[in-house]
N, C-alpha and C positions, 0 to 999 in steps of 0.2 A: 410593411402596413401604411392605410392612409391615414391622417390623422384623426379623420372623423371615426376611425374605428378603436380609436386607443377609450381607453377610461378616463373620464375626467378628473378623476384625482391625482394621475400620472403628467399631467401636462406642466405643471411646473417643473418637472426631473426631465421633462422630455425638452424642454426650453433650455436646459441649464449641460445640454450634452451635444457634441457632435458624436454620431455614431456610425462617420468614415474615419474617427481617429480611434475614439475610447473602445478598447476591448472588452464594454458591459455589454450585458444583452439587452436591446431595448423593449422585451415587455411584450405580452400579449394583454389582448382586451380584460381577457379573463384566464382564469388559470384554475386549475382545480384542485381541492387543498391537499395535504398530504396525508397518504390512504391512513394512516392513524391519528390526526386532529392535526388544528392548526399548527402551521411552521411557527418556532419561537428560533429565531437569529441572533446571535450577536456578533458584529465584526468588529476586529482592531483594527483601525485605521489612524494611519498617520499622514495625515495632511498638511496643512500650516501648523496644526497643533495635532498633540497625540489627544485620540478620544475613543472611545466604542459606543458603535453606532447600534439600539436595540430595534427590531424589528418583532412585528406581530403582524402575522397574516389576518386582514380580515376583509371580506367582499372583490377578492382577486385582488389584493395590494397587498402589500407591504407599509404597514402604518411606521413610525421611524421615528427615534427622537434620538439626540447626538447626547452622551453620557461620558463627559470630559473624566471622572476619576471613575468610571468605569461601575457595571453594578456589582454587588455583593450579597454575600448569603449572612451578613455583619446586620443583627434586628438593630443595633444603637446607631447605624449611620444614616445619613441620610445625601443623599446624590440626587443634585442638578442633574436634572434631562430637558435638554432645549428640543422641542417638537420642530421637525424639519420635513420636509416633502415626503409624501409615499413614494416608494419604490417599487418597481415590478417583480410579482414574483420568481423571475428569473434571477434576481441579481440576488438571492439567495446563498447561491451556492458561491458565486464569485469568489476567488481568491488569486489576487495578480498585482500587476502595476496598473494605476490610471497616468497616463501620459502628462508632465509638468506642463504647467499651463490651461489644464484642463479643469473644468469643475469636481473638485475633491482629489486632483492630482496626488499622489501619493501610492504606497503601499496597503494592501488589505489583507488580511487574514480571518478565517472563521474560527472567530475566537470560540464560541459554542453554539450547539443547534439541537432541536427536539422540537416539542410542544409546550403548546398552553392549551388553557381552555378558559371562560370566566370562572370565577369563584361562585359557586353556589349558583350555576343556572342563570346568573342577571343577564339582562339584556346588556353587551358592551357599548354597542352605541347609544345607548341610554346613559350607561356610567359614563363614556367619553364628553359626550354632551353638558352632564353634569360636572367634570371636572376632578371623579374619583373612581379609578377603575382597580378592581381588585380582581387578580388574575391568578391561576395556579399554573406552574412549570415544571416540564420534565424534560430536561435535558442534560448535557456530558456533565457540566461543572455546576450549572444553577438549578435549584431543584426547590419546592415549595412556593408558598404563596406570595408573590408581589405585592404591592401596590403602586399606580402613579396618582400622584394629586396634585392637581393643576394652581398653580401659585399666581399667574396672570401673565403680562408682557413686558418682556427686556425693557429696558431704555427706550424711549423714541418709540415706544411702540412697536418694539420688533418680536421675533417669533415669541410663540407660546413658550414659558417656562411651564415645569414642572417638578416638584418630590419623587424620588425613584424610593422605595425603601422595602424589605424583608421584615414579613411579620415573625412575633417571636412563636415561631413551631417549631418540628420534630427539626427540621431540615436548615433550621437557622445555627449559625457556627459564628462565634464573638471572633471578631478581630480579623475575619476572612479578607483576604487582601486580593482582587484578580492581579495583582502584577506580578504575584506569585507563581502564576498560573498564567504563562506568558505564551502557550504553542497552541496551534490550530488543532481545532479536533477533527478537519477534514484530512490534513497532510500529515499533522505531527512538526510542522517547521514554525520557527517566530518569523515576525517582521524583517528584522534583518536577514533572516533566511531566502525569504521570498522576496526581499528588495535586489539582493544581490544575484541572485538565481531564479527569476521569477519563471513561472514555465511558459510562460509567453512572453515575449516582446515584440512591441507593436510600433511599428515604420509608418509612417504618416504619407511617405512620399510616395507608398506604394498603392496599386490597387488595393479597395477595401477588402476584397478576397482574397487577398495575397500579403495582407498587411502583418497578419501574426506569423511571427516566427517562432518553431518551437525548438526551444532551448536541448542543450543535452544532458540536463541535471537536476536534481529535485523529485521528491519521492511521488507527487503523484504525476508522473510522465505522460504527456499524449503519446509520445511517440520515438523511436530512435532512430538515427539516419542509418538507411540499407543499403548493404554494399552496393554496386552498381554491377553491370554483368561484364561489363570492360574487365572490371578490375578481377571478375573470377576466372575468365578467359586467358588473362595473364599469368595467375599461376598453373592454368592448365600449359602454358606456353614452357612454364621454366623446368631447368632440367632437373637431376635430383637435389642441388641443393643453388639457391640463389637468395635474389633478396626482391620482396615483393614489397611494392608501393599498394599502400593500402590508406585511405581517409587522410591523405598527409603523414603518415608514418612508414618508415623503411627498414621491414621486417626481414631479418636474415632468416633464413629457412631454410633445414636441411631435411638427407634422408627421405626426400618425397615419396619416395615410391617403395618404403618399407612399408609391408604387410603388419599392421598392429591387430586384426581383428579375422579371424577365418570367416570365411562364410557360415551363414545360419546353415543352410542347407549343402547337401552333396554338390549340386549344381550354382548355386550364388555363388559369386564373385568375391573375393576376399575385399575389405575395407581396407585400404593403405591411408599412409600419414598425409597423402596429400589431399586426398579424401576428406579426410576428420577436418583440415585446416578450412577445407571448403565449407562444411558446415559449421564450425565455429563462425567463421563470416557471415553464412545467410541466418543461420538462426540468433546471429545479436538479436534484435531489436525486438524478438521476444522474449529472449533470455537476459538480459541486460537489467529489466528492471526490478529485477531480484539480488541480482549482486549489486549494484550500483549503491557507493557509499557505505559497503560493509565489508570487512575482514573476510578473507576465503582462505581456507583449508583446501588446498590442489593434492589427490592424489595421484601420482605419476606413475607412468608402465612403459618406462622405454625399451624394454623389452617384448612388449607387445602385452595383449588382454590375457596370454595363455601362460606367463611368467607372474610371480610375485611384484607388485608394486611396492611405493613405498610412501609415506605421507612427506609433504613440504610445505611445512607454514610458515617458516622465515622467508621472506623475498631473496631467490637465489643468486649470488655474485655474477655478475654482468647484464645483469636486468636493465633495458631502455630507461636513461634517464628520463623520460617521459612517461615513463608507469607509474601509477598514483600509488602512494605507499602511504601505509597508516603505525604509527609508530604506538604500541600498548604501553601507556605511563606506568599501570600498575601491573606488568609483567613482574614476576618473584624471579629471583635470582636463578638462572636453567631455562627460565620458558623463553617462549619467541617474543621479540618484541618489534618486531616489522614485519607488517603482513603485505601482501599485493591486495589492492582493491581494482577488479575488473570494471569500469566503467567506459568503455568503448570498444568495438569492432576488434582495432589493433591489440587490447589487450588480451582478447578474447583469441584470438588468434594466435598470440606470443605464448598465451598457457598450453593451445595445443602443439605448439614445435618443442615445446618440453615433456611432450605426452602426459602433459596433464588434465585429461578429459573429465575425469571425475571429479566435481568442482562443486565443494561444502561452503557457502557462506552461512555468516554468521546469524544468528535468528534477530540480532541488533545490530544496532546501525555504530559505525564508528563515532559520531558525536556522543550517544548514549551506550554504551557497550554494557550497561549494566541493567539495560531497560531493555526487554525481550519486545519486539512488534510482530513477533507471529509466539503462537503455541503450538508445539507438535505434538502427534500422534501416529505411533509408529506399529503397521502392524504386522507383525514380522513371525513368517510361520515354520513352524518346525518339520522335521523331516516327515513327520506321517501328519502333518495337514493336508487335507484334501484342498483340492480349488474349490468346490461346492461351500468347504467349511471356512474358507479364506472369504469369498465372498460375502457368507452371511454373517462374520465378524466385522467387516468392514459395515455393510447395514443394519447392525446393530447402533455403530454408530451415527449412522446418519440418521438412523431413528431418531436416538437421544438427543443430537444436536438439534433437528428440526421441532423436538419437543419443547427446547431450552430454548427458540427461536435465534440460536448464537449460527452466526454467518460462518460456513468453512468449505472447505473444497478439497476433494480427495486426490491424488496422484497416484500412477501408477510409480514404483519404486525401479523400474528398469530390470530388475532380476528376478524375485519370488514375491514379494509383498508389495502391502499398499500404504500409503502416507495419506495423511489428512493433515492439512496445514487452516489455522485458524489467527485470524487475524485479531490483535488485541491493539489497545490504547498503551503507547510506551512511559504508562505509568508504572507498572506490575513490575515485580523481581522477578528472576527467576525462581526462586522458592514459590512465590506465590505461583506462578502459572505452574511450576510440577505439581504441588498441590492440587492444584482445580483437576491437571487433565489424571492424575493419579487418579482422584476420585471419582474422574468419570469412568476411566477406563474398569477400575476397579469393581464398579457397580455394575458394567455389563459383563463382564469377566464373571459374576454373582451367577447370573442366569445363563451360563454355558460353562458349568464349570468341567466337563468332560473335554473342552476344546484348549482351556488354558492352562498355563503354567506359569508361575510369578519367579519362579529359580532364575538368579543370573546366569548360572553358568548352563550352556547349552545343552551339553551330557547330564546335566539334571533334571530335563523339561522332560524327558519322558517321549520326547516328539512332538510335544504338544508346540502349540505358536502362544507367543508373547507379547503383551498388549503393554508396549517399551514407553515408560511416559519421562524416563531419565533424562533425552534428550533434551528436555528443557534446562539446560543449565549454560554456562558461561562458555564460550570456547566449546562446546557439542553440536554435532551440525549434523544433518540429513543432505542427501543430495538434492542440487540444484534442481527446478522447475526444467526441462530439456536437457539436461547434460546427461554424458554419455557412459553407461558403464560397461566393465571390461570382461564382455560375454561373448562368444559369435553371435555375426551379425551387426554388432554396434549396436544395441540397444539403449534405449532412449527414457529417462523418467517423465511422464504426460500428465498433464491434467486433466482430469476427466469429467463429467458433469456426473450428479449420482445417481442420473436415470441409468447413466449408461453401467450402475451395477446390475442392474439387471437382466444383463447380457450372459447368460451363463456359459460363453464361449470367450467371455473377457480374461486376455492374462495379463500380468504384470509386467511383460518383456513387448508386448503387442508390436509395440512402433520404435524403429530403428531410425539411425541417420539417414536412410533412404527412402523414409515413409514418411518423415515428422512434419517433414514443412507442407507437404498435401494436406494432411491432417488439419495442420495449423491453419491455412487457406481456406477449406472447406467447414471448419470447426468451428475455429478462432480460440483461445486461451481462456476458458472457464475461470480459472483462478487471477485473471489480472485484473477485473470490478474490486478484488480484494485487496487489493495491494493499497498501504497506507491507511486502512479502515480503522479509526480509534474505537473500537468495538471495547466494551466495557463488561465481563463477563459476569454470568448471574452467579448467584448463592447457591450451590451444591447443599 
């Protein structure tokens, strides 16, 4: 962008940054407002000193103040807010690390975001000029009416200084401390976690278009390293047993030619263990975002999909020393203490070699096991439920969730049913997400009582479907997206769009290990955009 095309308000910002080195967006001359109002953002920023950056969108830029102690809902608090240069709109979503030596060098998280509007319809430009801005906030942590009052300039005529306060309204909370709410609303992570494992690491000695290196960790993953074709050809060249070198790991693989799944049709070839391992390697970039940082319950079928399997929760003896493991310090006597965390293609292949192809990640993360980041709806058909009735039940959930303005995504189970995954902010308990899903599903069930039973035992349901909310509990799980199910043809659980529910030919076992990747290359993963979204559930 040519300098003359930039907003004059952003020139101070531009002058302090070297965009060849800093992974911050340079911004546009003008940007449209958020669809539901003017953007409100607070970023927790550890530079030379910790502070909070308060940002209000106005006239195509972000008006910005540095608030050393952070904004608060406490109406008795008066916070110093130092006016700083305006920032570009694109900076509102920046979360990562600014290189040392750059202006503002340090780590940044999006601590809060939402919308704001001038109080009582006043002209904010005039209020700013007069030194007293009253504005209403609707964000994820901060709500209610705030006031910025200009005090003057710092010693030596420095940057303008303001006072930030919260009015005594219904949203005020006495003693509210921002430091008691340290996590990002964008990723759920803390500054320490972003600093230790940023989504992007910037290498200033590389060309600008190659300088951002994606890490292999973090809840807001940009991508995972794909397995190269040479490694896959090496797998094809192995005998029945051998050692497969994969992304720096030596994997002992066995019984590669063993049939694990019969063909779906009479003329379809069966699926061998070799093909299963190759699928796990190829699907890794798509599946790992749902497994990373989460304990996993593995359903193993060593004798193939046609035989009875068993659950493997504890890390088995002989697991490689590089496998990430998590110890459940809250486990009661007799409960599993040590779980596997599958965070790379080698660990996915290791699980497949155990015939652990049905993978059930926890809905909470290892660092916050008692706080789910997903709420789950399981639409479980009964023997008498027709395909048309099954789709109707899922569509009714679609209508309800869209009416509530709740972001969610359906996926096929890979067997007979459908599931709906709802991202939630990790402030809820499992009891709260269970209660919310129960209220939603029972409201839907009341509209079609002839299709739904709430009985626990299948034999007591009269062949009807169950809308299962009970999976919203610690260590209760549903199958991961793209995980393989024990059935002919090796079907997989596939995220779909809401619109696809209108296809009367849709089945919950449509995609298999042989068609899943082609589907993803063509359509992408509609559930991916919801990963890590800190959604607040509306009251029902």
